[in-house]
C-alpha positions, 0 to 999 in steps of 0.5 A: 516657513519655508524651511519648515515646509521643506523639513516637513516634506523631507520627513514625509519623503523619509517616512514614505520611503521607510513605509515603501521599503517595509512593504517591499521587505513584507511582499519578499517575506510573503513570496518566499513563505508561499514559495515554501508552501507550494514547494512543500505542497508539490512534494507532499503530491509527488509522495502521495502519487508514489504511494499510489504507485506502490499500492497498485504494484502491491495489489497487482502482485497480489492478484497475480499471486491468487490467479496463478496458484492453480497454474504454477502451484503454491510455492512458485506463485509465492516466489514469483508474486507474493514475494513482490508484495512486502517491498512495496509495502515497505516503500509505502511505509517509508514514504508515509513516514517521510510525508508525515515529517514534512506536512505542516498541517495536522490533518496531512500528518494524520493522514500519513500515519493512517496510510502507515497503519493500513499498510502495515495492516495490509501487510499482515493480512496478505501474509496471513492469506499466503500462509492459509493458501500455503497450508491448503495447498494445490493438488499434491502439496499442502492439506489438499495434497495429504487429503488426496494421498490419504484417499488414494491409499483408502481407494486402493485398500478398497478396490476389492469391495464394489459398494464401498468403492462406489461410495468412495468414488461418490465421496471424491465427486463431493470432494471436487464439487467442494473444492471447485466451489470454494 
């Protein structure tokens, strides 16, 4: 009986050791998996912050472009500010693509695809706005410059006729009111 009891305790000891070893191995696997998930989450958070930073930079250059058109002129403002927006948007697209590749959750991957789509739409809208501002021009450039040149030519031809000159000056005042108020 004694040998049976000792062998039973021996078997129980081996089984306990096997269960404990399996438990420790499972804990190590869970720990490693949690560590990978935490690292991926931190990387996604860093990507999100970099996307925000580039978005803020693009918006700052957009606002600087709009604010400085009148003081620097359209061409100078385009070179100094508008030209800085596309690289920031390209960086946002690159970061969104990278985030979509390393994200494990389908919802996170979709968010990065949405960011990429919105960044492309923003770039296209901004380019259209810059083109419209260039077409409109300012003072001596674009459509506004052409309009001013034509009006000056008409004014020179009408100097001799007082009533027509008064009507022309009234028209110019209305033009300036329109341009100042948008």
